[in-house]
Biopython code that builds the backbone (N, CA, C, O; Angstrom):
import numpy as np
from Bio.PDB.StructureBuilder import StructureBuilder

atoms = [
    (1, "MET", "N", (-16.273, 23.032, 36.473)),
    (1, "MET", "CA", (-15.258, 23.524, 36.849)),
    (1, "MET", "C", (-14.982, 23.190, 37.669)),
    (1, "MET", "O", (-13.765, 23.019, 37.743)),
    (2, "ILE", "N", (-15.700, 22.874, 38.761)),
    (2, "ILE", "CA", (-14.788, 22.023, 40.378)),
    (2, "ILE", "C", (-14.287, 20.633, 39.655)),
    (2, "ILE", "O", (-13.155, 20.169, 39.788)),
    (3, "ASN", "N", (-15.168, 20.149, 38.994)),
    (3, "ASN", "CA", (-14.729, 18.611, 38.296)),
    (3, "ASN", "C", (-12.930, 18.610, 37.389)),
    (3, "ASN", "O", (-12.197, 17.621, 37.387)),
    (4, "LEU", "N", (-12.626, 19.784, 36.799)),
    (4, "LEU", "CA", (-12.082, 19.822, 35.760)),
    (4, "LEU", "C", (-10.536, 20.359, 36.913)),
    (4, "LEU", "O", (-9.485, 19.781, 36.637)),
    (5, "LYS", "N", (-10.492, 21.328, 38.019)),
    (5, "LYS", "CA", (-9.941, 21.196, 38.930)),
    (5, "LYS", "C", (-10.022, 20.509, 39.886)),
    (5, "LYS", "O", (-9.049, 20.826, 40.571)),
    (6, "LYS", "N", (-10.647, 19.641, 40.462)),
    (6, "LYS", "CA", (-10.518, 18.402, 41.133)),
    (6, "LYS", "C", (-9.343, 17.120, 40.355)),
    (6, "LYS", "O", (-8.541, 16.484, 41.040)),
    (7, "LEU", "N", (-9.473, 16.972, 38.974)),
    (7, "LEU", "CA", (-9.126, 16.521, 37.950)),
    (7, "LEU", "C", (-7.352, 16.213, 38.222)),
    (7, "LEU", "O", (-6.614, 15.257, 38.460)),
    (8, "LEU", "N", (-7.266, 17.660, 38.013)),
    (8, "LEU", "CA", (-5.896, 18.503, 37.699)),
    (8, "LEU", "C", (-5.109, 18.827, 38.946)),
    (8, "LEU", "O", (-4.001, 19.363, 38.983)),
    (9, "SER", "N", (-6.103, 18.282, 40.309)),
    (9, "SER", "CA", (-5.445, 18.413, 40.882)),
    (9, "SER", "C", (-4.719, 16.999, 41.470)),
    (9, "SER", "O", (-3.668, 16.878, 42.099)),
    (10, "GLU", "N", (-5.578, 16.095, 41.072)),
    (10, "GLU", "CA", (-5.598, 14.630, 41.136)),
    (10, "GLU", "C", (-4.506, 14.035, 40.588)),
    (10, "GLU", "O", (-4.016, 12.987, 41.010)),
    (11, "ASN", "N", (-4.015, 14.808, 39.451)),
    (11, "ASN", "CA", (-2.895, 14.700, 38.539)),
    (11, "ASN", "C", (-1.562, 15.115, 38.919)),
    (11, "ASN", "O", (-0.511, 14.507, 38.720)),
    (12, "VAL", "N", (-1.798, 16.595, 39.679)),
    (12, "VAL", "CA", (-0.649, 17.068, 40.076)),
    (12, "VAL", "C", (-0.053, 16.209, 41.447)),
    (12, "VAL", "O", (1.125, 16.242, 41.803)),
    (13, "LEU", "N", (-0.982, 15.552, 42.026)),
    (13, "LEU", "CA", (-0.218, 14.927, 43.203)),
    (13, "LEU", "C", (0.168, 13.185, 43.192)),
    (13, "LEU", "O", (0.445, 12.243, 43.935)),
    (14, "GLY", "N", (-0.038, 13.551, 41.808)),
    (14, "GLY", "CA", (0.073, 11.836, 40.914)),
    (14, "GLY", "C", (-0.465, 10.184, 40.686)),
    (14, "GLY", "O", (-0.017, 9.084, 40.360)),
    (15, "SER", "N", (-1.789, 10.869, 41.114)),
    (15, "SER", "CA", (-3.119, 9.767, 41.368)),
    (15, "SER", "C", (-3.725, 10.070, 39.627)),
    (15, "SER", "O", (-4.186, 11.202, 39.483)),
    (16, "LEU", "N", (-3.741, 9.471, 38.785)),
    (16, "LEU", "CA", (-3.949, 9.096, 37.986)),
    (16, "LEU", "C", (-5.548, 9.152, 37.736)),
    (16, "LEU", "O", (-6.118, 8.248, 38.347)),
    (17, "PRO", "N", (-6.417, 9.991, 36.990)),
    (17, "PRO", "CA", (-7.831, 9.328, 36.545)),
    (17, "PRO", "C", (-7.982, 8.058, 36.112)),
    (17, "PRO", "O", (-8.988, 7.424, 36.430)),
    (18, "SER", "N", (-6.980, 7.503, 35.309)),
    (18, "SER", "CA", (-7.215, 6.538, 34.245)),
    (18, "SER", "C", (-6.887, 5.405, 35.462)),
    (18, "SER", "O", (-7.347, 4.272, 35.323)),
    (19, "SER", "N", (-6.141, 5.713, 36.569)),
    (19, "SER", "CA", (-6.022, 4.436, 37.488)),
    (19, "SER", "C", (-6.916, 3.843, 38.248)),
    (19, "SER", "O", (-6.846, 2.850, 38.973)),
    (20, "LYS", "N", (-8.279, 5.017, 37.841)),
    (20, "LYS", "CA", (-9.007, 4.311, 38.561)),
    (20, "LYS", "C", (-10.752, 3.454, 38.254)),
    (20, "LYS", "O", (-11.837, 3.078, 38.698)),
    (21, "LEU", "N", (-9.602, 3.625, 36.866)),
    (21, "LEU", "CA", (-10.544, 2.771, 35.696)),
    (21, "LEU", "C", (-10.411, 1.199, 35.755)),
    (21, "LEU", "O", (-9.321, 0.633, 35.835)),
    (22, "MET", "N", (-11.977, 0.366, 35.694)),
    (22, "MET", "CA", (-11.635, -0.989, 35.290)),
    (22, "MET", "C", (-10.763, -1.697, 34.508)),
    (22, "MET", "O", (-11.369, -1.982, 33.475)),
    (23, "LYS", "N", (-9.612, -2.137, 34.477)),
    (23, "LYS", "CA", (-8.917, -2.785, 33.505)),
    (23, "LYS", "C", (-9.683, -3.996, 32.869)),
    (23, "LYS", "O", (-10.372, -4.826, 33.463)),
    (24, "MET", "N", (-9.502, -3.940, 31.979)),
    (24, "MET", "CA", (-9.384, -4.959, 30.271)),
    (24, "MET", "C", (-8.886, -5.938, 31.026)),
    (24, "MET", "O", (-7.704, -6.133, 31.311)),
    (25, "LYS", "N", (-10.054, -6.693, 31.415)),
    (25, "LYS", "CA", (-10.174, -8.463, 31.454)),
    (25, "LYS", "C", (-9.764, -9.419, 30.258)),
    (25, "LYS", "O", (-9.046, -10.342, 30.643)),
    (26, "TRP", "N", (-10.038, -9.426, 28.928)),
    (26, "TRP", "CA", (-9.828, -9.588, 27.975)),
    (26, "TRP", "C", (-8.474, -9.449, 26.558)),
    (26, "TRP", "O", (-9.046, -9.215, 25.493)),
    (27, "ASN", "N", (-7.825, -9.490, 26.488)),
    (27, "ASN", "CA", (-6.700, -9.240, 26.082)),
    (27, "ASN", "C", (-6.176, -9.651, 24.830)),
    (27, "ASN", "O", (-5.250, -10.448, 24.682)),
    (28, "PRO", "N", (-7.046, -8.855, 23.600)),
    (28, "PRO", "CA", (-6.657, -9.380, 22.336)),
    (28, "PRO", "C", (-5.243, -10.692, 22.203)),
    (28, "PRO", "O", (-5.402, -11.912, 22.230)),
    (29, "VAL", "N", (-4.278, -10.138, 22.099)),
    (29, "VAL", "CA", (-2.605, -10.522, 22.052)),
    (29, "VAL", "C", (-3.094, -11.957, 22.284)),
    (29, "VAL", "O", (-3.125, -12.812, 21.400)),
    (30, "THR", "N", (-3.546, -12.177, 23.806)),
    (30, "THR", "CA", (-2.570, -12.996, 24.700)),
    (30, "THR", "C", (-4.105, -14.562, 23.807)),
    (30, "THR", "O", (-3.959, -15.667, 23.284)),
    (31, "GLU", "N", (-5.115, -13.830, 24.073)),
    (31, "GLU", "CA", (-5.850, -14.528, 23.494)),
    (31, "GLU", "C", (-6.229, -14.677, 22.076)),
    (31, "GLU", "O", (-7.365, -15.118, 22.250)),
    (32, "ALA", "N", (-6.094, -14.626, 20.889)),
    (32, "ALA", "CA", (-5.596, -15.138, 19.754)),
    (32, "ALA", "C", (-6.040, -16.047, 18.995)),
    (32, "ALA", "O", (-6.856, -16.237, 18.092)),
    (33, "ALA", "N", (-4.989, -16.746, 19.843)),
    (33, "ALA", "CA", (-3.614, -18.463, 19.586)),
    (33, "ALA", "C", (-5.095, -19.379, 20.149)),
    (33, "ALA", "O", (-5.406, -20.461, 19.651)),
    (34, "GLN", "N", (-5.943, -18.661, 21.332)),
    (34, "GLN", "CA", (-6.840, -20.012, 21.304)),
    (34, "GLN", "C", (-7.791, -19.905, 21.187)),
    (34, "GLN", "O", (-8.398, -20.375, 22.148)),
    (35, "ASP", "N", (-8.849, -19.202, 19.933)),
    (35, "ASP", "CA", (-9.951, -18.860, 19.038)),
    (35, "ASP", "C", (-10.172, -20.403, 18.331)),
    (35, "ASP", "O", (-9.496, -21.358, 17.947)),
    (36, "SER", "N", (-11.690, -19.940, 18.441)),
    (36, "SER", "CA", (-12.605, -21.427, 17.525)),
    (36, "SER", "C", (-11.665, -20.857, 16.076)),
    (36, "SER", "O", (-11.148, -19.825, 15.648)),
    (37, "PRO", "N", (-11.907, -22.655, 15.603)),
    (37, "PRO", "CA", (-11.552, -23.041, 14.298)),
    (37, "PRO", "C", (-12.436, -21.900, 13.286)),
    (37, "PRO", "O", (-11.916, -21.668, 12.195)),
    (38, "GLU", "N", (-13.413, -21.368, 13.532)),
    (38, "GLU", "CA", (-13.975, -20.588, 12.518)),
    (38, "GLU", "C", (-13.317, -18.969, 12.375)),
    (38, "GLU", "O", (-13.404, -18.461, 11.257)),
    (39, "HIS", "N", (-12.684, -18.184, 13.450)),
    (39, "HIS", "CA", (-11.526, -17.198, 12.880)),
    (39, "HIS", "C", (-10.105, -17.841, 12.518)),
    (39, "HIS", "O", (-9.391, -17.003, 11.969)),
    (40, "SER", "N", (-9.670, -18.724, 12.624)),
    (40, "SER", "CA", (-8.767, -19.610, 11.339)),
    (40, "SER", "C", (-9.337, -18.861, 9.889)),
    (40, "SER", "O", (-8.837, -17.923, 9.268)),
    (41, "GLU", "N", (-10.492, -19.599, 9.625)),
    (41, "GLU", "CA", (-11.193, -19.568, 8.384)),
    (41, "GLU", "C", (-11.003, -18.209, 7.137)),
    (41, "GLU", "O", (-10.803, -17.941, 5.953)),
    (42, "LEU", "N", (-11.297, -17.567, 8.779)),
    (42, "LEU", "CA", (-11.417, -15.936, 8.691)),
    (42, "LEU", "C", (-10.158, -15.353, 8.005)),
    (42, "LEU", "O", (-10.076, -14.985, 6.833)),
    (43, "GLU", "N", (-9.181, -15.338, 8.961)),
    (43, "GLU", "CA", (-7.850, -15.126, 9.107)),
    (43, "GLU", "C", (-7.458, -15.642, 7.217)),
    (43, "GLU", "O", (-7.105, -14.924, 6.282)),
    (44, "GLU", "N", (-7.680, -16.940, 7.261)),
    (44, "GLU", "CA", (-6.985, -17.406, 5.987)),
    (44, "GLU", "C", (-7.699, -16.714, 5.167)),
    (44, "GLU", "O", (-6.877, -16.063, 4.523)),
    (45, "SER", "N", (-8.714, -16.468, 4.811)),
    (45, "SER", "CA", (-9.402, -15.809, 3.617)),
    (45, "SER", "C", (-8.109, -14.116, 3.455)),
    (45, "SER", "O", (-7.575, -13.587, 2.480)),
    (46, "ALA", "N", (-8.085, -13.759, 5.200)),
    (46, "ALA", "CA", (-7.547, -12.801, 4.453)),
    (46, "ALA", "C", (-6.800, -12.195, 4.033)),
    (46, "ALA", "O", (-6.717, -11.037, 3.623)),
    (47, "PHE", "N", (-5.667, -13.711, 4.210)),
    (47, "PHE", "CA", (-4.069, -13.037, 3.548)),
    (47, "PHE", "C", (-4.470, -14.062, 2.315)),
    (47, "PHE", "O", (-3.359, -14.128, 1.789)),
    (48, "SER", "N", (-5.207, -14.796, 1.610)),
    (48, "SER", "CA", (-5.156, -15.300, 0.384)),
    (48, "SER", "C", (-5.698, -14.176, -0.815)),
    (48, "SER", "O", (-5.189, -14.403, -1.913)),
    (49, "LEU", "N", (-6.454, -13.242, -0.788)),
    (49, "LEU", "CA", (-6.933, -11.525, -0.888)),
    (49, "LEU", "C", (-5.542, -11.346, -1.791)),
    (49, "LEU", "O", (-4.531, -11.415, -1.092)),
    (50, "ASN", "N", (-5.341, -11.166, -2.961)),
    (50, "ASN", "CA", (-5.009, -10.795, -4.434)),
    (50, "ASN", "C", (-5.138, -9.610, -4.436)),
    (50, "ASN", "O", (-6.146, -8.995, -4.087)),
    (51, "GLU", "N", (-3.433, -8.862, -5.100)),
    (51, "GLU", "CA", (-3.433, -7.354, -4.585)),
    (51, "GLU", "C", (-4.243, -6.544, -5.791)),
    (51, "GLU", "O", (-4.814, -5.455, -5.836)),
    (52, "GLY", "N", (-4.090, -7.243, -6.413)),
    (52, "GLY", "CA", (-5.537, -6.433, -7.894)),
    (52, "GLY", "C", (-4.467, -6.577, -8.584)),
    (52, "GLY", "O", (-4.970, -6.274, -9.667)),
    (53, "PHE", "N", (-2.602, -6.958, -9.013)),
    (53, "PHE", "CA", (-2.562, -6.827, -10.370)),
    (53, "PHE", "C", (-2.692, -7.322, -11.918)),
    (53, "PHE", "O", (-2.601, -8.446, -12.412)),
    (54, "ALA", "N", (-2.927, -6.112, -12.454)),
    (54, "ALA", "CA", (-3.046, -6.155, -13.730)),
    (54, "ALA", "C", (-1.753, -6.721, -14.567)),
    (54, "ALA", "O", (-0.618, -6.607, -14.106)),
    (55, "THR", "N", (-2.113, -7.578, -16.319)),
    (55, "THR", "CA", (-1.362, -7.489, -17.303)),
    (55, "THR", "C", (-1.325, -5.984, -17.826)),
    (55, "THR", "O", (-2.406, -5.401, -17.918)),
    (56, "TRP", "N", (-0.040, -5.254, -18.209)),
    (56, "TRP", "CA", (-0.341, -4.391, -19.862)),
    (56, "TRP", "C", (0.361, -4.598, -20.070)),
    (56, "TRP", "O", (1.308, -5.224, -19.593)),
    (57, "LYS", "N", (0.008, -3.878, -21.310)),
    (57, "LYS", "CA", (0.909, -4.078, -22.592)),
    (57, "LYS", "C", (1.327, -2.916, -23.378)),
    (57, "LYS", "O", (0.400, -2.657, -24.145)),
    (58, "MET", "N", (2.543, -1.889, -23.580)),
    (58, "MET", "CA", (2.837, -0.622, -22.799)),
    (58, "MET", "C", (3.772, -0.706, -24.009)),
    (58, "MET", "O", (4.692, -1.507, -24.173)),
    (59, "GLN", "N", (3.157, 0.760, -25.230)),
    (59, "GLN", "CA", (4.180, 0.914, -26.331)),
    (59, "GLN", "C", (4.832, 2.060, -26.116)),
    (59, "GLN", "O", (4.079, 2.604, -25.308)),
    (60, "PHE", "N", (6.205, 3.195, -26.388)),
    (60, "PHE", "CA", (6.021, 4.089, -25.911)),
    (60, "PHE", "C", (6.040, 5.248, -28.115)),
    (60, "PHE", "O", (6.433, 4.943, -29.241)),
    (61, "ALA", "N", (5.530, 6.182, -27.635)),
    (61, "ALA", "CA", (5.530, 6.774, -28.512)),
    (61, "ALA", "C", (7.053, 6.963, -28.954)),
    (61, "ALA", "O", (8.045, 6.718, -28.267)),
    (62, "PRO", "N", (7.007, 7.506, -30.396)),
    (62, "PRO", "CA", (9.581, 7.488, -31.102)),
    (62, "PRO", "C", (10.514, 8.778, -30.389)),
    (62, "PRO", "O", (10.736, 9.965, -30.627)),
    (63, "MET", "N", (10.778, 8.079, -29.697)),
    (63, "MET", "CA", (11.664, 9.549, -29.083)),
    (63, "MET", "C", (12.717, 8.376, -28.722)),
    (63, "MET", "O", (12.718, 7.145, -28.725)),
    (64, "THR", "N", (13.881, 9.739, -28.317)),
    (64, "THR", "CA", (15.330, 9.423, -27.562)),
    (64, "THR", "C", (15.161, 10.080, -25.876)),
    (64, "THR", "O", (15.636, 11.212, -25.791)),
    (65, "LEU", "N", (14.654, 9.618, -24.763)),
    (65, "LEU", "CA", (15.156, 10.529, -23.916)),
    (65, "LEU", "C", (16.222, 9.788, -23.072)),
    (65, "LEU", "O", (16.259, 8.559, -23.144)),
    (66, "GLY", "N", (17.014, 10.394, -22.347)),
    (66, "GLY", "CA", (18.268, 10.055, -21.810)),
    (66, "GLY", "C", (19.115, 9.035, -22.589)),
    (66, "GLY", "O", (19.701, 8.080, -22.081)),
    (67, "GLY", "N", (19.104, 9.279, -23.552)),
    (67, "GLY", "CA", (20.266, 8.097, -24.288)),
    (67, "GLY", "C", (19.969, 7.217, -24.981)),
    (67, "GLY", "O", (20.688, 6.520, -25.697)),
    (68, "VAL", "N", (18.529, 7.179, -24.760)),
    (68, "VAL", "CA", (17.763, 5.423, -24.976)),
    (68, "VAL", "C", (16.817, 6.176, -25.739)),
    (68, "VAL", "O", (16.395, 7.296, -25.453)),
    (69, "GLU", "N", (16.357, 5.117, -27.249)),
    (69, "GLU", "CA", (16.128, 5.191, -27.939)),
    (69, "GLU", "C", (14.378, 4.546, -27.603)),
    (69, "GLU", "O", (14.574, 3.331, -27.641)),
    (70, "LEU", "N", (13.012, 4.722, -27.340)),
    (70, "LEU", "CA", (11.892, 4.074, -27.678)),
    (70, "LEU", "C", (11.077, 4.199, -28.776)),
    (70, "LEU", "O", (10.522, 5.219, -29.185)),
    (71, "ASP", "N", (11.048, 3.118, -29.209)),
    (71, "ASP", "CA", (10.135, 3.052, -30.855)),
    (71, "ASP", "C", (9.045, 2.143, -30.389)),
    (71, "ASP", "O", (9.012, 1.372, -29.430)),
    (72, "PRO", "N", (7.924, 2.501, -31.551)),
    (72, "PRO", "CA", (6.479, 2.032, -30.814)),
    (72, "PRO", "C", (6.463, 0.999, -31.402)),
    (72, "PRO", "O", (5.377, 0.436, -31.258)),
    (73, "LYS", "N", (7.514, 0.182, -32.325)),
    (73, "LYS", "CA", (7.364, -1.215, -32.227)),
    (73, "LYS", "C", (7.543, -2.807, -31.338)),
    (73, "LYS", "O", (7.323, -4.005, -31.510)),
    (74, "LYS", "N", (8.013, -2.000, -30.460)),
    (74, "LYS", "CA", (8.733, -2.671, -28.974)),
    (74, "LYS", "C", (7.798, -2.424, -28.114)),
    (74, "LYS", "O", (7.382, -1.375, -27.622)),
    (75, "THR", "N", (7.388, -4.017, -27.933)),
    (75, "THR", "CA", (6.117, -3.815, -26.482)),
    (75, "THR", "C", (6.438, -4.379, -25.111)),
    (75, "THR", "O", (6.979, -5.461, -24.884)),
    (76, "TYR", "N", (6.051, -3.542, -24.296)),
    (76, "TYR", "CA", (6.831, -3.936, -22.837)),
    (76, "TYR", "C", (5.119, -4.192, -22.341)),
    (76, "TYR", "O", (4.171, -3.445, -22.100)),
    (77, "THR", "N", (5.385, -5.935, -22.351)),
    (77, "THR", "CA", (4.374, -6.522, -20.971)),
    (77, "THR", "C", (4.639, -6.545, -19.188)),
    (77, "THR", "O", (5.432, -7.363, -18.723)),
    (78, "VAL", "N", (3.971, -5.671, -18.378)),
    (78, "VAL", "CA", (4.286, -5.292, -17.228)),
    (78, "VAL", "C", (2.770, -6.375, -16.529)),
    (78, "VAL", "O", (1.697, -6.713, -17.030)),
    (79, "LYS", "N", (3.399, -6.613, -15.220)),
    (79, "LYS", "CA", (2.661, -6.579, -14.608)),
    (79, "LYS", "C", (2.217, -5.164, -13.140)),
    (79, "LYS", "O", (3.067, -5.192, -12.250)),
    (80, "ALA", "N", (1.478, -4.468, -12.986)),
    (80, "ALA", "CA", (1.114, -3.806, -12.323)),
    (80, "ALA", "C", (-0.444, -3.361, -11.640)),
    (80, "ALA", "O", (-1.456, -3.478, -12.330)),
    (81, "ARG", "N", (-0.496, -2.943, -10.490)),
    (81, "ARG", "CA", (-1.580, -2.163, -10.316)),
    (81, "ARG", "C", (-2.181, -0.984, -10.693)),
    (81, "ARG", "O", (-3.307, -0.853, -10.212)),
    (82, "SER", "N", (-1.634, 0.322, -11.709)),
    (82, "SER", "CA", (-1.988, 1.142, -11.875)),
    (82, "SER", "C", (-1.464, 1.586, -13.470)),
    (82, "SER", "O", (-0.307, 1.177, -13.558)),
    (83, "THR", "N", (-1.829, 2.195, -14.631)),
    (83, "THR", "CA", (-1.465, 2.519, -15.392)),
    (83, "THR", "C", (0.314, 3.802, -15.096)),
    (83, "THR", "O", (1.374, 3.678, -15.709)),
    (84, "VAL", "N", (0.018, 4.779, -14.089)),
    (84, "VAL", "CA", (1.991, 4.870, -13.675)),
    (84, "VAL", "C", (2.009, 4.185, -13.268)),
    (84, "VAL", "O", (1.002, 4.555, -12.664)),
    (85, "GLU", "N", (2.264, 2.942, -12.712)),
    (85, "GLU", "CA", (2.945, 1.960, -11.825)),
    (85, "GLU", "C", (3.567, 1.247, -13.626)),
    (85, "GLU", "O", (4.655, 0.733, -13.889)),
    (86, "ALA", "N", (2.378, 1.502, -14.542)),
    (86, "ALA", "CA", (2.429, 0.193, -15.690)),
    (86, "ALA", "C", (3.924, 0.857, -16.457)),
    (86, "ALA", "O", (4.768, 0.144, -16.999)),
    (87, "ILE", "N", (3.978, 1.906, -16.382)),
    (87, "ILE", "CA", (4.765, 3.185, -17.515)),
    (87, "ILE", "C", (5.978, 3.378, -16.579)),
    (87, "ILE", "O", (7.086, 3.423, -17.112)),
    (88, "LYS", "N", (5.895, 3.479, -15.424)),
    (88, "LYS", "CA", (7.041, 3.139, -14.551)),
    (88, "LYS", "C", (7.497, 2.182, -15.156)),
    (88, "LYS", "O", (8.065, 2.401, -16.226)),
    (89, "LYS", "N", (7.365, 0.588, -14.565)),
    (89, "LYS", "CA", (7.936, -0.150, -14.995)),
    (89, "LYS", "C", (8.321, -0.629, -16.349)),
    (89, "LYS", "O", (9.374, -1.245, -16.514)),
    (90, "ALA", "N", (7.723, -0.437, -17.060)),
    (90, "ALA", "CA", (7.934, -0.446, -18.670)),
    (90, "ALA", "C", (9.283, 0.785, -18.806)),
    (90, "ALA", "O", (10.491, 0.599, -18.948)),
    (91, "SER", "N", (8.615, 1.860, -18.712)),
    (91, "SER", "CA", (10.126, 2.364, -18.862)),
    (91, "SER", "C", (11.530, 1.965, -18.503)),
    (91, "SER", "O", (12.486, 2.006, -19.278)),
    (92, "LYS", "N", (11.566, 1.471, -16.922)),
    (92, "LYS", "CA", (12.487, 0.705, -16.775)),
    (92, "LYS", "C", (12.674, -0.454, -17.637)),
    (92, "LYS", "O", (13.803, -0.583, -18.110)),
    (93, "MET", "N", (11.799, -1.317, -17.933)),
    (93, "MET", "CA", (12.609, -2.267, -18.434)),
    (93, "MET", "C", (12.866, -1.832, -19.648)),
    (93, "MET", "O", (12.994, -2.821, -20.370)),
    (94, "ALA", "N", (13.046, -0.581, -20.413)),
    (94, "ALA", "CA", (13.138, 0.200, -22.090)),
    (94, "ALA", "C", (14.974, 0.668, -21.151)),
    (94, "ALA", "O", (15.964, 0.879, -21.852)),
    (95, "GLY", "N", (15.011, 0.701, -20.402)),
    (95, "GLY", "CA", (16.940, 0.995, -20.165)),
    (95, "GLY", "C", (16.852, 2.683, -19.398)),
    (95, "GLY", "O", (17.858, 3.232, -18.950)),
    (96, "LEU", "N", (15.264, 3.409, -19.364)),
    (96, "LEU", "CA", (15.485, 4.906, -19.244)),
    (96, "LEU", "C", (15.723, 4.670, -17.089)),
    (96, "LEU", "O", (15.168, 3.803, -16.413)),
    (97, "GLN", "N", (16.587, 5.648, -16.633)),
    (97, "GLN", "CA", (17.018, 5.917, -15.475)),
    (97, "GLN", "C", (16.009, 7.179, -15.003)),
    (97, "GLN", "O", (15.202, 7.895, -15.597)),
    (98, "LYS", "N", (16.560, 7.052, -13.405)),
    (98, "LYS", "CA", (15.240, 8.075, -12.741)),
    (98, "LYS", "C", (14.520, 8.080, -12.588)),
    (98, "LYS", "O", (13.828, 7.165, -12.141)),
    (99, "ASP", "N", (14.039, 9.873, -13.070)),
    (99, "ASP", "CA", (12.533, 9.978, -13.888)),
    (99, "ASP", "C", (12.296, 10.137, -14.826)),
    (99, "ASP", "O", (11.268, 10.611, -15.310)),
    (100, "HIS", "N", (13.111, 9.808, -15.242)),
    (100, "HIS", "CA", (12.734, 9.711, -16.881)),
    (100, "HIS", "C", (11.545, 9.550, -17.174)),
    (100, "HIS", "O", (10.945, 10.476, -17.720)),
    (101, "TRP", "N", (10.880, 8.305, -16.882)),
    (101, "TRP", "CA", (9.529, 7.846, -17.008)),
    (101, "TRP", "C", (8.551, 8.647, -17.344)),
    (101, "TRP", "O", (7.701, 8.440, -18.210)),
    (102, "MET", "N", (8.756, 10.301, -16.115)),
    (102, "MET", "CA", (7.753, 10.837, -16.452)),
    (102, "MET", "C", (8.074, 11.804, -17.547)),
    (102, "MET", "O", (7.756, 12.970, -17.317)),
    (103, "ALA", "N", (8.531, 11.594, -18.468)),
    (103, "ALA", "CA", (8.859, 12.679, -20.141)),
    (103, "ALA", "C", (8.722, 11.944, -20.997)),
    (103, "ALA", "O", (9.005, 12.249, -22.156)),
    (104, "THR", "N", (7.969, 10.086, -20.442)),
    (104, "THR", "CA", (7.954, 9.595, -22.461)),
    (104, "THR", "C", (6.669, 9.928, -22.407)),
    (104, "THR", "O", (5.877, 10.188, -21.501)),
    (105, "GLN", "N", (6.621, 9.860, -23.670)),
    (105, "GLN", "CA", (4.783, 9.585, -23.934)),
    (105, "GLN", "C", (4.388, 8.238, -24.284)),
    (105, "GLN", "O", (5.361, 7.651, -24.756)),
    (106, "THR", "N", (3.396, 7.539, -24.246)),
    (106, "THR", "CA", (2.634, 6.381, -24.277)),
    (106, "THR", "C", (2.371, 6.323, -25.831)),
    (106, "THR", "O", (1.870, 7.305, -26.378)),
    (107, "HIS", "N", (2.672, 5.277, -26.502)),
    (107, "HIS", "CA", (2.311, 5.285, -28.349)),
    (107, "HIS", "C", (0.888, 4.694, -27.633)),
    (107, "HIS", "O", (-0.152, 5.322, -27.828)),
    (108, "LYS", "N", (0.874, 3.521, -26.834)),
    (108, "LYS", "CA", (-0.646, 2.323, -26.464)),
    (108, "LYS", "C", (-0.196, 1.957, -25.251)),
    (108, "LYS", "O", (0.945, 1.615, -24.941)),
    (109, "LEU", "N", (-1.295, 2.062, -24.490)),
    (109, "LEU", "CA", (-1.038, 1.174, -23.499)),
    (109, "LEU", "C", (-2.833, 0.487, -23.086)),
    (109, "LEU", "O", (-3.944, 0.975, -22.875)),
    (110, "VAL", "N", (-2.308, -0.687, -23.139)),
    (110, "VAL", "CA", (-3.808, -1.755, -22.730)),
    (110, "VAL", "C", (-3.489, -2.692, -21.450)),
    (110, "VAL", "O", (-2.423, -3.082, -20.974)),
    (111, "LYS", "N", (-4.802, -2.893, -21.092)),
    (111, "LYS", "CA", (-4.571, -3.857, -19.526)),
    (111, "LYS", "C", (-5.161, -5.110, -20.317)),
    (111, "LYS", "O", (-6.352, -5.255, -20.591)),
    (112, "VAL", "N", (-4.064, -6.047, -20.660)),
    (112, "VAL", "CA", (-4.772, -7.330, -21.047)),
    (112, "VAL", "C", (-5.705, -8.153, -19.706)),
    (112, "VAL", "O", (-6.746, -8.797, -19.841)),
    (113, "GLY", "N", (-4.979, -7.892, -18.492)),
    (113, "GLY", "CA", (-5.582, -8.437, -17.375)),
    (113, "GLY", "C", (-5.109, -8.871, -16.217)),
    (113, "GLY", "O", (-5.877, -9.322, -15.367)),
]
sb = StructureBuilder()
sb.init_structure("model")
sb.init_model(0)
sb.init_chain("A")
sb.init_seg("    ")
for serial, (resi, resn, name, xyz) in enumerate(atoms, 1):
    if name == "N":
        sb.init_residue(resn, " ", resi, " ")
    sb.init_atom(name, np.array(xyz, "f"), 0.0, 1.0, " ", f" {name:<3s}", serial, name[0])
structure = sb.get_structure()
C-alpha cells in the first residue's frame, strides 16, 4: 500500500515511474535496414506467400431473382478463398445486385483447384 501511495504521489508531482526505467538501446525500426542477408531471405519468403485462392465452378438453381433469371445450364468460374466468397462473386457475374446473393439457391458448387 505504501508503494502505491508513493507511485501516485510521484505521478501527481509530474515524475512518472516509467521515466526511471532504462531506455531501450536497440530500435527495430532504424536498424531493420542493417540486418544480415539471412533476414532478407526470410522477409522475401514471407511476401511470396499466396493467399489461398482457389478456382470454383458455380451453377445456380433455376429461379428469377431481382429481375435476373438464373439457370443451372450457365456455369460461372470464379477465384475465391471460400464458398461464400465464390457464391458472392458468381452472383455478381450473373448480374445480381446488392445483397441478392443471400437469397440464391446453389445447384452445384465445385472447387476446381
